[in-house]
N, CA, C, O and the ligand as a Tripos MOL2 file, in Angstrom:
@<TRIPOS>MOLECULE
protein
  317   315    80     0     0
PROTEIN
NO_CHARGES

@<TRIPOS>ATOM
      1 N          21.8020    0.6830   20.9140 N.3       1 MET1
      2 CA         21.4520    2.0540   21.2570 C.3       1 MET1
      3 C          20.4170    2.8050   20.5790 C.2       1 MET1
      4 O          19.9930    2.4480   19.4800 O.2       1 MET1
      5 N          20.0000    3.8080   21.1720 N.am      2 LEU2
      6 CA         19.0610    4.8350   20.3230 C.3       2 LEU2
      7 C          19.9290    5.4360   19.4000 C.2       2 LEU2
      8 O          21.1430    5.2420   19.4650 O.2       2 LEU2
      9 N          19.4040    6.1610   18.5310 N.am      3 PRO3
     10 CA         19.8740    7.1640   17.6670 C.3       3 PRO3
     11 C          20.2600    8.2930   18.3770 C.2       3 PRO3
     12 O          19.5430    8.6220   19.3220 O.2       3 PRO3
     13 N          21.3520    9.0280   18.0900 N.am      4 PRO4
     14 CA         22.0990    9.8180   18.7990 C.3       4 PRO4
     15 C          21.1120   11.3210   18.7400 C.2       4 PRO4
     16 O          20.8930   11.8910   17.6710 O.2       4 PRO4
     17 N          20.6840   11.7270   19.8210 N.am      5 VAL5
     18 CA         20.1880   12.9080   19.9860 C.3       5 VAL5
     19 C          20.9170   14.4290   19.7480 C.2       5 VAL5
     20 O          20.4780   15.4800   19.2820 O.2       5 VAL5
     21 N          22.2290   14.0370   20.2900 N.am      6 ARG6
     22 CA         23.0490   15.0750   20.0860 C.3       6 ARG6
     23 C          24.4850   14.5000   20.1970 C.2       6 ARG6
     24 O          24.6980   13.4110   20.7310 O.2       6 ARG6
     25 N          25.5170   15.3250   19.6400 N.am      7 CYS7
     26 CA         26.9320   14.6970   19.4550 C.3       7 CYS7
     27 C          27.4590   14.4060   20.7860 C.2       7 CYS7
     28 O          27.2910   15.2290   21.6860 O.2       7 CYS7
     29 N          27.9890   13.4740   20.9600 N.am      8 LEU8
     30 CA         28.6220   12.8930   22.4100 C.3       8 LEU8
     31 C          29.5470   13.6320   22.7420 C.2       8 LEU8
     32 O          29.8510   13.6470   23.9350 O.2       8 LEU8
     33 N          30.2410   14.4260   21.8450 N.am      9 THR9
     34 CA         31.3930   15.2330   22.2470 C.3       9 THR9
     35 C          31.1440   16.7370   22.5490 C.2       9 THR9
     36 O          31.4020   17.2870   23.6200 O.2       9 THR9
     37 N          30.6160   17.3090   21.4690 N.am     10 CYS10
     38 CA         30.2800   18.8360   21.5500 C.3      10 CYS10
     39 C          28.9120   18.9900   21.8450 C.2      10 CYS10
     40 O          28.6350   20.1020   22.2960 O.2      10 CYS10
     41 N          27.9650   18.1930   21.7230 N.am     11 GLY11
     42 CA         26.7710   18.5000   22.1940 C.3      11 GLY11
     43 C          25.5550   19.1390   21.0000 C.2      11 GLY11
     44 O          24.4180   19.5670   21.1990 O.2      11 GLY11
     45 N          26.1940   19.0160   19.9670 N.am     12 ALA12
     46 CA         25.3140   19.7870   18.7360 C.3      12 ALA12
     47 C          24.2080   18.8290   18.5830 C.2      12 ALA12
     48 O          24.4150   17.6160   18.6270 O.2      12 ALA12
     49 N          22.8240   19.4310   18.3730 N.am     13 PRO13
     50 CA         21.8210   18.4590   18.0260 C.3      13 PRO13
     51 C          22.0110   17.6870   16.7510 C.2      13 PRO13
     52 O          22.2440   18.2820   15.6990 O.2      13 PRO13
     53 N          21.9300   16.5340   16.8090 N.am     14 LEU14
     54 CA         21.9710   15.5420   15.5850 C.3      14 LEU14
     55 C          20.6830   14.5960   15.4770 C.2      14 LEU14
     56 O          20.5820   13.8530   14.5010 O.2      14 LEU14
     57 N          19.8300   14.6140   16.3380 N.am     15 GLY15
     58 CA         18.4330   13.7010   16.2610 C.3      15 GLY15
     59 C          17.6460   13.7640   14.9450 C.2      15 GLY15
     60 O          17.0730   12.8270   14.3900 O.2      15 GLY15
     61 N          17.7240   15.0090   14.5580 N.am     16 HIS16
     62 CA         17.0790   15.3400   13.1920 C.3      16 HIS16
     63 C          17.7080   14.9020   11.9830 C.2      16 HIS16
     64 O          17.0790   14.8880   10.9250 O.2      16 HIS16
     65 N          18.9250   14.5370   12.0650 N.am     17 LEU17
     66 CA         19.8730   14.4210   10.7690 C.3      17 LEU17
     67 C          19.8990   12.7500   10.6820 C.2      17 LEU17
     68 O          20.2140   12.1910    9.6310 O.2      17 LEU17
     69 N          19.5300   11.9930   11.9130 N.am     18 TYR18
     70 CA         20.1740   10.3830   11.8630 C.3      18 TYR18
     71 C          19.1230    9.5650   10.6630 C.2      18 TYR18
     72 O          19.5080    8.6660    9.9150 O.2      18 TYR18
     73 N          17.8790   10.0730   10.7070 N.am     19 GLU19
     74 CA         17.2220    9.3370    9.7190 C.3      19 GLU19
     75 C          17.2880    9.5830    8.3310 C.2      19 GLU19
     76 O          17.1020    8.7170    7.4760 O.2      19 GLU19
     77 N          17.5780   10.8770    8.0920 N.am     20 PRO20
     78 CA         17.9020   11.3430    6.5390 C.3      20 PRO20
     79 C          19.3060   10.5850    6.2580 C.2      20 PRO20
     80 O          19.4840    9.8950    5.2550 O.2      20 PRO20
     81 N          20.2090   10.7780    7.1880 N.am     21 PHE21
     82 CA         21.6810   10.0830    7.0910 C.3      21 PHE21
     83 C          21.3940    8.6730    6.6360 C.2      21 PHE21
     84 O          21.7810    8.1770    5.5780 O.2      21 PHE21
     85 N          20.6940    8.1100    7.5340 N.am     22 LYS22
     86 CA         20.6900    6.5710    7.3540 C.3      22 LYS22
     87 C          20.1810    6.0350    6.4260 C.2      22 LYS22
     88 O          20.5650    4.9310    6.0390 O.2      22 LYS22
     89 N          19.0720    6.7860    5.7850 N.am     23 LYS23
     90 CA         18.2220    6.3090    4.6890 C.3      23 LYS23
     91 C          18.9930    6.6390    3.2310 C.2      23 LYS23
     92 O          18.9310    5.7990    2.3330 O.2      23 LYS23
     93 N          19.6190    7.7180    3.0640 N.am     24 ARG24
     94 CA         20.5050    8.1580    2.1520 C.3      24 ARG24
     95 C          21.8640    7.1410    1.7760 C.2      24 ARG24
     96 O          22.2490    6.8370    0.6470 O.2      24 ARG24
     97 N          22.3930    6.7660    2.9650 N.am     25 VAL25
     98 CA         23.5220    5.9370    3.0650 C.3      25 VAL25
     99 C          23.1380    4.5660    2.5800 C.2      25 VAL25
    100 O          23.8990    3.8750    1.9020 O.2      25 VAL25
    101 N          21.7750    4.1450    2.9990 N.am     26 GLU26
    102 CA         21.3790    2.7350    2.7660 C.3      26 GLU26
    103 C          20.8810    2.6410    1.1430 C.2      26 GLU26
    104 O          20.9700    1.5990    0.4940 O.2      26 GLU26
    105 N          20.3730    3.8370    0.6380 N.am     27 ALA27
    106 CA         20.2630    3.9940   -0.6780 C.3      27 ALA27
    107 C          21.3670    3.7790   -1.7920 C.2      27 ALA27
    108 O          21.1510    3.4670   -2.9630 O.2      27 ALA27
    109 N          22.6160    4.0110   -1.1810 N.am     28 GLY28
    110 CA         23.9570    3.8480   -1.7580 C.3      28 GLY28
    111 C          24.7220    4.9980   -2.0560 C.2      28 GLY28
    112 O          25.6880    5.0400   -2.8180 O.2      28 GLY28
    113 N          24.1360    6.1120   -1.2830 N.am     29 GLU29
    114 CA         25.0420    7.3190   -1.4180 C.3      29 GLU29
    115 C          26.3940    7.3950   -0.4970 C.2      29 GLU29
    116 O          26.3040    6.7760    0.5630 O.2      29 GLU29
    117 N          27.5360    8.0110   -0.7260 N.am     30 ASP30
    118 CA         28.7130    8.2220   -0.2640 C.3      30 ASP30
    119 C          28.3790    8.8930    1.2590 C.2      30 ASP30
    120 O          27.9280   10.0300    1.4010 O.2      30 ASP30
    121 N          28.6090    8.2040    2.0780 N.am     31 PRO31
    122 CA         28.4850    8.8960    3.6470 C.3      31 PRO31
    123 C          29.0180   10.1810    3.8470 C.2      31 PRO31
    124 O          28.5370   11.0220    4.6070 O.2      31 PRO31
    125 N          30.3040   10.3540    2.9540 N.am     32 GLU32
    126 CA         31.0740   11.5370    3.3770 C.3      32 GLU32
    127 C          30.3180   12.7520    2.4660 C.2      32 GLU32
    128 O          30.5230   13.9300    2.7570 O.2      32 GLU32
    129 N          29.4540   12.3850    1.3720 N.am     33 LYS33
    130 CA         28.8160   13.5340    0.8280 C.3      33 LYS33
    131 C          27.5640   13.7210    1.3890 C.2      33 LYS33
    132 O          27.0730   14.8500    1.3770 O.2      33 LYS33
    133 N          26.9590   12.7630    1.8890 N.am     34 VAL34
    134 CA         25.5310   13.0330    2.7650 C.3      34 VAL34
    135 C          25.9160   13.8730    3.9640 C.2      34 VAL34
    136 O          25.2190   14.8450    4.2550 O.2      34 VAL34
    137 N          27.0330   13.5430    4.7100 N.am     35 LEU35
    138 CA         27.2900   14.2520    5.7370 C.3      35 LEU35
    139 C          27.5800   15.9070    5.2930 C.2      35 LEU35
    140 O          27.1170   16.8200    5.9770 O.2      35 LEU35
    141 N          28.3240   16.1330    4.1840 N.am     36 ASP36
    142 CA         28.5990   17.3960    3.6430 C.3      36 ASP36
    143 C          26.9770   17.8870    3.2880 C.2      36 ASP36
    144 O          26.5710   18.8750    3.9000 O.2      36 ASP36
    145 N          26.2480   17.3580    2.5220 N.am     37 ASP37
    146 CA         25.0070   18.0470    2.2610 C.3      37 ASP37
    147 C          24.1580   18.2700    3.4110 C.2      37 ASP37
    148 O          23.3820   19.2230    3.3460 O.2      37 ASP37
    149 N          24.1750   17.4360    4.6220 N.am     38 LEU38
    150 CA         23.3960   17.8120    5.6530 C.3      38 LEU38
    151 C          23.9790   18.9260    6.6330 C.2      38 LEU38
    152 O          23.3170   19.3640    7.5740 O.2      38 LEU38
    153 N          25.3390   19.3690    6.3210 N.am     39 GLY39
    154 CA         25.9580   20.4420    7.0240 C.3      39 GLY39
    155 C          26.5390   20.1840    8.2930 C.2      39 GLY39
    156 O          26.6990   21.0190    9.1840 O.2      39 GLY39
    157 N          26.9150   18.7150    8.3340 N.am     40 VAL40
    158 CA         27.6100   18.1320    9.3720 C.3      40 VAL40
    159 C          29.1820   18.3160    9.1340 C.2      40 VAL40
    160 O          29.8490   17.4550    8.5600 O.2      40 VAL40
    161 N          29.8330   19.7750    9.7310 N.am     41 LYS41
    162 CA         31.1150   19.9630    9.3800 C.3      41 LYS41
    163 C          32.1300   19.3440   10.3930 C.2      41 LYS41
    164 O          33.1980   18.8840    9.9920 O.2      41 LYS41
    165 N          31.7820   19.3390   11.7060 N.am     42 ARG42
    166 CA         32.5720   19.0940   12.7810 C.3      42 ARG42
    167 C          33.1840   17.4840   12.8010 C.2      42 ARG42
    168 O          32.3080   16.6760   12.4910 O.2      42 ARG42
    169 N          34.1540   17.0350   13.0220 N.am     43 TYR43
    170 CA         34.5270   15.5380   12.8840 C.3      43 TYR43
    171 C          33.8390   14.9540   13.9490 C.2      43 TYR43
    172 O          33.2380   13.8990   13.7440 O.2      43 TYR43
    173 N          33.8300   15.5110   15.1370 N.am     44 CYS44
    174 CA         33.0410   14.8050   16.4230 C.3      44 CYS44
    175 C          31.7760   14.6240   15.9830 C.2      44 CYS44
    176 O          31.3710   13.4840   16.2070 O.2      44 CYS44
    177 N          30.8710   15.4580   15.3420 N.am     45 CYS45
    178 CA         29.5100   15.0130   15.0940 C.3      45 CYS45
    179 C          29.2460   14.1880   13.7530 C.2      45 CYS45
    180 O          28.1740   13.6210   13.5450 O.2      45 CYS45
    181 N          30.4060   14.1690   12.7890 N.am     46 ARG46
    182 CA         30.0940   13.2920   11.8340 C.3      46 ARG46
    183 C          30.6460   12.0040   12.2680 C.2      46 ARG46
    184 O          30.1530   11.0340   11.6920 O.2      46 ARG46
    185 N          31.5380   11.7600   13.1350 N.am     47 ARG47
    186 CA         31.8750   10.4040   14.0030 C.3      47 ARG47
    187 C          30.7420   10.0010   14.5290 C.2      47 ARG47
    188 O          30.3890    8.8330   14.3650 O.2      47 ARG47
    189 N          29.9680   10.8990   15.2570 N.am     48 THR48
    190 CA         28.7320   10.4270   16.2230 C.3      48 THR48
    191 C          27.6870    9.7140   15.2860 C.2      48 THR48
    192 O          27.3200    8.5510   15.4580 O.2      48 THR48
    193 N          27.2360   10.5570   14.2500 N.am     49 LEU49
    194 CA         26.3140    9.9420   13.1920 C.3      49 LEU49
    195 C          26.7500    8.7320   12.5770 C.2      49 LEU49
    196 O          26.0090    7.7510   12.6340 O.2      49 LEU49
    197 N          28.1240    8.6470   11.8510 N.am     50 PHE50
    198 CA         28.5470    7.7950   11.2290 C.3      50 PHE50
    199 C          28.5600    6.5200   11.8960 C.2      50 PHE50
    200 O          28.2150    5.4950   11.3070 O.2      50 PHE50
    201 N          28.9770    6.5290   13.2050 N.am     51 THR51
    202 CA         29.2550    5.1860   13.8380 C.3      51 THR51
    203 C          27.8920    4.8250   14.6610 C.2      51 THR51
    204 O          27.8910    3.7320   15.2270 O.2      51 THR51
    205 N          26.9020    5.5290   14.7600 N.am     52 SER52
    206 CA         25.7440    4.9790   15.4570 C.3      52 SER52
    207 C          24.9740    4.0970   14.7380 C.2      52 SER52
    208 O          24.6700    4.2430   13.5540 O.2      52 SER52
    209 N          24.5730    2.9350   15.6410 N.am     53 ILE53
    210 CA         23.7550    1.6760   15.1060 C.3      53 ILE53
    211 C          22.6690    1.8430   16.1440 C.2      53 ILE53
    212 O          22.9050    1.7980   17.3520 O.2      53 ILE53
    213 N          21.3170    2.0620   15.5600 N.am     54 ALA54
    214 CA         20.1300    1.8470   16.4020 C.3      54 ALA54
    215 C          19.7410    0.6620   16.3190 C.2      54 ALA54
    216 O          19.1800    0.3250   15.2760 O.2      54 ALA54
    217 N          19.9410   -0.3900   17.4810 N.am     55 TYR55
    218 CA         19.7000   -1.7860   17.5690 C.3      55 TYR55
    219 C          18.7310   -1.7180   18.8090 C.2      55 TYR55
    220 O          18.9030   -2.6460   19.5990 O.2      55 TYR55
    221 N          17.7930   -0.8540   19.1300 N.am     56 ILE56
    222 CA         16.9900   -1.0440   20.2310 C.3      56 ILE56
    223 C          15.9690   -2.1510   19.8960 C.2      56 ILE56
    224 O          15.6470   -3.0400   20.6840 O.2      56 ILE56
    225 N          15.4550   -1.9890   18.5400 N.am     57 GLU57
    226 CA         14.4050   -2.9470   18.0750 C.3      57 GLU57
    227 C          14.7760   -4.3890   17.9800 C.2      57 GLU57
    228 O          14.0120   -5.3370   18.1610 O.2      57 GLU57
    229 N          15.9250   -4.4350   17.7040 N.am     58 GLN58
    230 CA         16.4330   -5.8950   17.6620 C.3      58 GLN58
    231 C          16.6830   -6.4030   19.1240 C.2      58 GLN58
    232 O          16.5320   -7.6210   19.2150 O.2      58 GLN58
    233 N          16.9780   -5.8620   20.1240 N.am     59 ILE59
    234 CA         17.2260   -6.2890   21.2200 C.3      59 ILE59
    235 C          16.1060   -6.2450   22.1780 C.2      59 ILE59
    236 O          16.0380   -6.9330   23.1970 O.2      59 ILE59
    237 N          15.3260   -5.4810   21.8200 N.am     60 SER60
    238 CA         13.7040   -5.3120   22.6980 C.3      60 SER60
    239 C          12.9870   -6.4320   22.6330 C.2      60 SER60
    240 O          12.1550   -6.5560   23.5320 O.2      60 SER60
    241 N          13.0730   -7.5250   21.6230 N.am     61 LYS61
    242 CA         12.5220   -8.6210   21.6000 C.3      61 LYS61
    243 C          13.0300   -9.6190   22.4660 C.2      61 LYS61
    244 O          12.3370  -10.6220   22.6370 O.2      61 LYS61
    245 N          14.3010   -9.5000   23.1350 N.am     62 TYR62
    246 CA         14.8350  -10.4430   24.1430 C.3      62 TYR62
    247 C          14.8440   -9.8700   25.4690 C.2      62 TYR62
    248 O          15.5110  -10.3250   26.3990 O.2      62 TYR62
    249 N          13.9540   -8.6790   25.5450 N.am     63 SER63
    250 CA         13.8920   -8.0460   26.7600 C.3      63 SER63
    251 C          13.0080   -8.8640   27.8410 C.2      63 SER63
    252 O          11.8480   -9.1680   27.5630 O.2      63 SER63
    253 N          13.5660   -9.1960   29.0300 N.am     64 THR64
    254 CA         13.0080  -10.2400   29.9250 C.3      64 THR64
    255 C          11.5720   -9.3740   30.4610 C.2      64 THR64
    256 O          10.5060   -9.9680   30.6230 O.2      64 THR64
    257 N          11.7090   -8.1050   30.6680 N.am     65 SER65
    258 CA         10.5380   -7.2810   31.2160 C.3      65 SER65
    259 C           9.3470   -7.2670   30.4410 C.2      65 SER65
    260 O           8.2000   -7.2760   30.8870 O.2      65 SER65
    261 N           9.7550   -7.2400   29.0510 N.am     66 ARG66
    262 CA          8.6640   -7.2600   28.0460 C.3      66 ARG66
    263 C           8.1440   -8.7660   27.8250 C.2      66 ARG66
    264 O           6.9910   -8.9270   27.4250 O.2      66 ARG66
    265 N           8.8180   -9.6640   28.0310 N.am     67 ILE67
    266 CA          8.2900  -11.2070   27.9030 C.3      67 ILE67
    267 C           7.2690  -11.4030   28.9940 C.2      67 ILE67
    268 O           6.1460  -11.8990   28.9040 O.2      67 ILE67
    269 N           8.0100  -10.8190   30.2390 N.am     68 ALA68
    270 CA          7.1550  -11.0580   31.3860 C.3      68 ALA68
    271 C           5.6450  -10.2200   31.4210 C.2      68 ALA68
    272 O           4.6270  -10.6010   31.9980 O.2      68 ALA68
    273 N           5.8010   -9.1510   30.7410 N.am     69 ARG69
    274 CA          4.4470   -8.3920   30.6380 C.3      69 ARG69
    275 C           3.5540   -8.9830   29.7650 C.2      69 ARG69
    276 O           2.3470   -8.9880   30.0060 O.2      69 ARG69
    277 N           4.0800   -9.5330   28.6730 N.am     70 TYR70
    278 CA          3.2550  -10.2820   27.7600 C.3      70 TYR70
    279 C           2.5240  -11.6150   28.2490 C.2      70 TYR70
    280 O           1.4510  -11.9910   27.7770 O.2      70 TYR70
    281 N           3.2920  -12.3470   29.3370 N.am     71 LYS71
    282 CA          2.7560  -13.6490   30.0170 C.3      71 LYS71
    283 C           1.6130  -12.8260   30.9580 C.2      71 LYS71
    284 O           0.4640  -13.2550   30.8570 O.2      71 LYS71
    285 N           1.8150  -11.7870   31.7780 N.am     72 GLU72
    286 CA          0.7260  -11.0080   32.5300 C.3      72 GLU72
    287 C          -0.4110  -10.7020   31.6860 C.2      72 GLU72
    288 O          -1.5670  -10.8740   32.0720 O.2      72 GLU72
    289 N          -0.1380  -10.2990   30.6600 N.am     73 LEU73
    290 CA         -1.3140   -9.9740   29.5540 C.3      73 LEU73
    291 C          -2.0430  -11.1790   29.2260 C.2      73 LEU73
    292 O          -3.2710  -11.1320   29.1480 O.2      73 LEU73
    293 N          -1.3470  -12.3620   29.0070 N.am     74 GLU74
    294 CA         -2.2000  -13.4990   28.5500 C.3      74 GLU74
    295 C          -2.6480  -14.2820   29.7810 C.2      74 GLU74
    296 O          -3.4490  -15.1760   29.5100 O.2      74 GLU74
    297 N          -2.3430  -14.1690   30.9850 N.am     75 LYS75
    298 CA         -2.9160  -14.4240   32.2070 C.3      75 LYS75
    299 C          -4.3090  -13.8950   32.2200 C.2      75 LYS75
    300 O          -5.3730  -14.5150   32.2110 O.2      75 LYS75
    301 N          -4.0570  -12.5390   32.2440 N.am     76 GLY76
    302 CA         -5.1410  -11.5070   32.5210 C.3      76 GLY76
    303 C          -6.5200  -12.0840   31.4430 C.2      76 GLY76
    304 O          -7.6410  -12.3860   31.8510 O.2      76 GLY76
    305 N          -6.1000  -12.1180   30.1690 N.am     77 ALA77
    306 CA         -6.8560  -12.5120   29.0180 C.3      77 ALA77
    307 C          -7.6670  -13.9740   29.3040 C.2      77 ALA77
    308 O          -8.8630  -14.0910   29.0400 O.2      77 ALA77
    309 N          -6.9320  -14.9710   29.8270 N.am     78 ASN78
    310 CA         -7.5170  -16.3760   30.2400 C.3      78 ASN78
    311 C          -8.1080  -16.2650   31.4210 C.2      78 ASN78
    312 O          -8.8500  -17.2330   31.5810 O.2      78 ASN78
    313 N          -8.1300  -15.4320   32.4540 N.am     79 ALA79
    314 CA         -8.9350  -15.5110   33.5840 C.3      79 ALA79
    315 C         -10.3000  -14.9570   33.5230 C.2      79 ALA79
    316 O         -11.0340  -15.0140   34.5090 O.2      79 ALA79
    317 ZN         30.3630   17.1810   17.6950 Zn       80 ZN80
@<TRIPOS>BOND
     1     1     2 1
     2     2     3 1
     3     3     4 2
     4     3     5 am
     5     5     6 1
     6     6     7 1
     7     7     8 2
     8     7     9 am
     9     9    10 1
    10    10    11 1
    11    11    12 2
    12    11    13 am
    13    13    14 1
    14    14    15 1
    15    15    16 2
    16    15    17 am
    17    17    18 1
    18    18    19 1
    19    19    20 2
    20    19    21 am
    21    21    22 1
    22    22    23 1
    23    23    24 2
    24    23    25 am
    25    25    26 1
    26    26    27 1
    27    27    28 2
    28    27    29 am
    29    29    30 1
    30    30    31 1
    31    31    32 2
    32    31    33 am
    33    33    34 1
    34    34    35 1
    35    35    36 2
    36    35    37 am
    37    37    38 1
    38    38    39 1
    39    39    40 2
    40    39    41 am
    41    41    42 1
    42    42    43 1
    43    43    44 2
    44    43    45 am
    45    45    46 1
    46    46    47 1
    47    47    48 2
    48    47    49 am
    49    49    50 1
    50    50    51 1
    51    51    52 2
    52    51    53 am
    53    53    54 1
    54    54    55 1
    55    55    56 2
    56    55    57 am
    57    57    58 1
    58    58    59 1
    59    59    60 2
    60    59    61 am
    61    61    62 1
    62    62    63 1
    63    63    64 2
    64    63    65 am
    65    65    66 1
    66    66    67 1
    67    67    68 2
    68    67    69 am
    69    69    70 1
    70    70    71 1
    71    71    72 2
    72    71    73 am
    73    73    74 1
    74    74    75 1
    75    75    76 2
    76    75    77 am
    77    77    78 1
    78    78    79 1
    79    79    80 2
    80    79    81 am
    81    81    82 1
    82    82    83 1
    83    83    84 2
    84    83    85 am
    85    85    86 1
    86    86    87 1
    87    87    88 2
    88    87    89 am
    89    89    90 1
    90    90    91 1
    91    91    92 2
    92    91    93 am
    93    93    94 1
    94    94    95 1
    95    95    96 2
    96    95    97 am
    97    97    98 1
    98    98    99 1
    99    99   100 2
   100    99   101 am
   101   101   102 1
   102   102   103 1
   103   103   104 2
   104   103   105 am
   105   105   106 1
   106   106   107 1
   107   107   108 2
   108   107   109 am
   109   109   110 1
   110   110   111 1
   111   111   112 2
   112   111   113 am
   113   113   114 1
   114   114   115 1
   115   115   116 2
   116   115   117 am
   117   117   118 1
   118   118   119 1
   119   119   120 2
   120   119   121 am
   121   121   122 1
   122   122   123 1
   123   123   124 2
   124   123   125 am
   125   125   126 1
   126   126   127 1
   127   127   128 2
   128   127   129 am
   129   129   130 1
   130   130   131 1
   131   131   132 2
   132   131   133 am
   133   133   134 1
   134   134   135 1
   135   135   136 2
   136   135   137 am
   137   137   138 1
   138   138   139 1
   139   139   140 2
   140   139   141 am
   141   141   142 1
   142   142   143 1
   143   143   144 2
   144   143   145 am
   145   145   146 1
   146   146   147 1
   147   147   148 2
   148   147   149 am
   149   149   150 1
   150   150   151 1
   151   151   152 2
   152   151   153 am
   153   153   154 1
   154   154   155 1
   155   155   156 2
   156   155   157 am
   157   157   158 1
   158   158   159 1
   159   159   160 2
   160   159   161 am
   161   161   162 1
   162   162   163 1
   163   163   164 2
   164   163   165 am
   165   165   166 1
   166   166   167 1
   167   167   168 2
   168   167   169 am
   169   169   170 1
   170   170   171 1
   171   171   172 2
   172   171   173 am
   173   173   174 1
   174   174   175 1
   175   175   176 2
   176   175   177 am
   177   177   178 1
   178   178   179 1
   179   179   180 2
   180   179   181 am
   181   181   182 1
   182   182   183 1
   183   183   184 2
   184   183   185 am
   185   185   186 1
   186   186   187 1
   187   187   188 2
   188   187   189 am
   189   189   190 1
   190   190   191 1
   191   191   192 2
   192   191   193 am
   193   193   194 1
   194   194   195 1
   195   195   196 2
   196   195   197 am
   197   197   198 1
   198   198   199 1
   199   199   200 2
   200   199   201 am
   201   201   202 1
   202   202   203 1
   203   203   204 2
   204   203   205 am
   205   205   206 1
   206   206   207 1
   207   207   208 2
   208   207   209 am
   209   209   210 1
   210   210   211 1
   211   211   212 2
   212   211   213 am
   213   213   214 1
   214   214   215 1
   215   215   216 2
   216   215   217 am
   217   217   218 1
   218   218   219 1
   219   219   220 2
   220   219   221 am
   221   221   222 1
   222   222   223 1
   223   223   224 2
   224   223   225 am
   225   225   226 1
   226   226   227 1
   227   227   228 2
   228   227   229 am
   229   229   230 1
   230   230   231 1
   231   231   232 2
   232   231   233 am
   233   233   234 1
   234   234   235 1
   235   235   236 2
   236   235   237 am
   237   237   238 1
   238   238   239 1
   239   239   240 2
   240   239   241 am
   241   241   242 1
   242   242   243 1
   243   243   244 2
   244   243   245 am
   245   245   246 1
   246   246   247 1
   247   247   248 2
   248   247   249 am
   249   249   250 1
   250   250   251 1
   251   251   252 2
   252   251   253 am
   253   253   254 1
   254   254   255 1
   255   255   256 2
   256   255   257 am
   257   257   258 1
   258   258   259 1
   259   259   260 2
   260   259   261 am
   261   261   262 1
   262   262   263 1
   263   263   264 2
   264   263   265 am
   265   265   266 1
   266   266   267 1
   267   267   268 2
   268   267   269 am
   269   269   270 1
   270   270   271 1
   271   271   272 2
   272   271   273 am
   273   273   274 1
   274   274   275 1
   275   275   276 2
   276   275   277 am
   277   277   278 1
   278   278   279 1
   279   279   280 2
   280   279   281 am
   281   281   282 1
   282   282   283 1
   283   283   284 2
   284   283   285 am
   285   285   286 1
   286   286   287 1
   287   287   288 2
   288   287   289 am
   289   289   290 1
   290   290   291 1
   291   291   292 2
   292   291   293 am
   293   293   294 1
   294   294   295 1
   295   295   296 2
   296   295   297 am
   297   297   298 1
   298   298   299 1
   299   299   300 2
   300   299   301 am
   301   301   302 1
   302   302   303 1
   303   303   304 2
   304   303   305 am
   305   305   306 1
   306   306   307 1
   307   307   308 2
   308   307   309 am
   309   309   310 1
   310   310   311 1
   311   311   312 2
   312   311   313 am
   313   313   314 1
   314   314   315 1
   315   315   316 2
@<TRIPOS>SUBSTRUCTURE
     1 MET1         2 RESIDUE 1 A MET
     2 LEU2         6 RESIDUE 1 A LEU
     3 PRO3        10 RESIDUE 1 A PRO
     4 PRO4        14 RESIDUE 1 A PRO
     5 VAL5        18 RESIDUE 1 A VAL
     6 ARG6        22 RESIDUE 1 A ARG
     7 CYS7        26 RESIDUE 1 A CYS
     8 LEU8        30 RESIDUE 1 A LEU
     9 THR9        34 RESIDUE 1 A THR
    10 CYS10       38 RESIDUE 1 A CYS
    11 GLY11       42 RESIDUE 1 A GLY
    12 ALA12       46 RESIDUE 1 A ALA
    13 PRO13       50 RESIDUE 1 A PRO
    14 LEU14       54 RESIDUE 1 A LEU
    15 GLY15       58 RESIDUE 1 A GLY
    16 HIS16       62 RESIDUE 1 A HIS
    17 LEU17       66 RESIDUE 1 A LEU
    18 TYR18       70 RESIDUE 1 A TYR
    19 GLU19       74 RESIDUE 1 A GLU
    20 PRO20       78 RESIDUE 1 A PRO
    21 PHE21       82 RESIDUE 1 A PHE
    22 LYS22       86 RESIDUE 1 A LYS
    23 LYS23       90 RESIDUE 1 A LYS
    24 ARG24       94 RESIDUE 1 A ARG
    25 VAL25       98 RESIDUE 1 A VAL
    26 GLU26      102 RESIDUE 1 A GLU
    27 ALA27      106 RESIDUE 1 A ALA
    28 GLY28      110 RESIDUE 1 A GLY
    29 GLU29      114 RESIDUE 1 A GLU
    30 ASP30      118 RESIDUE 1 A ASP
    31 PRO31      122 RESIDUE 1 A PRO
    32 GLU32      126 RESIDUE 1 A GLU
    33 LYS33      130 RESIDUE 1 A LYS
    34 VAL34      134 RESIDUE 1 A VAL
    35 LEU35      138 RESIDUE 1 A LEU
    36 ASP36      142 RESIDUE 1 A ASP
    37 ASP37      146 RESIDUE 1 A ASP
    38 LEU38      150 RESIDUE 1 A LEU
    39 GLY39      154 RESIDUE 1 A GLY
    40 VAL40      158 RESIDUE 1 A VAL
    41 LYS41      162 RESIDUE 1 A LYS
    42 ARG42      166 RESIDUE 1 A ARG
    43 TYR43      170 RESIDUE 1 A TYR
    44 CYS44      174 RESIDUE 1 A CYS
    45 CYS45      178 RESIDUE 1 A CYS
    46 ARG46      182 RESIDUE 1 A ARG
    47 ARG47      186 RESIDUE 1 A ARG
    48 THR48      190 RESIDUE 1 A THR
    49 LEU49      194 RESIDUE 1 A LEU
    50 PHE50      198 RESIDUE 1 A PHE
    51 THR51      202 RESIDUE 1 A THR
    52 SER52      206 RESIDUE 1 A SER
    53 ILE53      210 RESIDUE 1 A ILE
    54 ALA54      214 RESIDUE 1 A ALA
    55 TYR55      218 RESIDUE 1 A TYR
    56 ILE56      222 RESIDUE 1 A ILE
    57 GLU57      226 RESIDUE 1 A GLU
    58 GLN58      230 RESIDUE 1 A GLN
    59 ILE59      234 RESIDUE 1 A ILE
    60 SER60      238 RESIDUE 1 A SER
    61 LYS61      242 RESIDUE 1 A LYS
    62 TYR62      246 RESIDUE 1 A TYR
    63 SER63      250 RESIDUE 1 A SER
    64 THR64      254 RESIDUE 1 A THR
    65 SER65      258 RESIDUE 1 A SER
    66 ARG66      262 RESIDUE 1 A ARG
    67 ILE67      266 RESIDUE 1 A ILE
    68 ALA68      270 RESIDUE 1 A ALA
    69 ARG69      274 RESIDUE 1 A ARG
    70 TYR70      278 RESIDUE 1 A TYR
    71 LYS71      282 RESIDUE 1 A LYS
    72 GLU72      286 RESIDUE 1 A GLU
    73 LEU73      290 RESIDUE 1 A LEU
    74 GLU74      294 RESIDUE 1 A GLU
    75 LYS75      298 RESIDUE 1 A LYS
    76 GLY76      302 RESIDUE 1 A GLY
    77 ALA77      306 RESIDUE 1 A ALA
    78 ASN78      310 RESIDUE 1 A ASN
    79 ALA79      314 RESIDUE 1 A ALA
    80 ZN80       317 GROUP 0 **** ****
């Protein structure tokens, strides 16, 4: 899933908060405190940020369309 652009429930913009939240939590800060510092007060928004996992980069390497495109490019380079 891509990082959330908006809260899935109330629609509040969250896209600009995902990276700072992720970096601070990975650095070892308490997620509750980080959400408070970022001004995320509603529990729906807190849930959306807290439970989002951006795994698009992990699954994109298994994309069949991407592999097919690489093969097309390789054929073009060899022709
Ligand atoms: Zn919300």
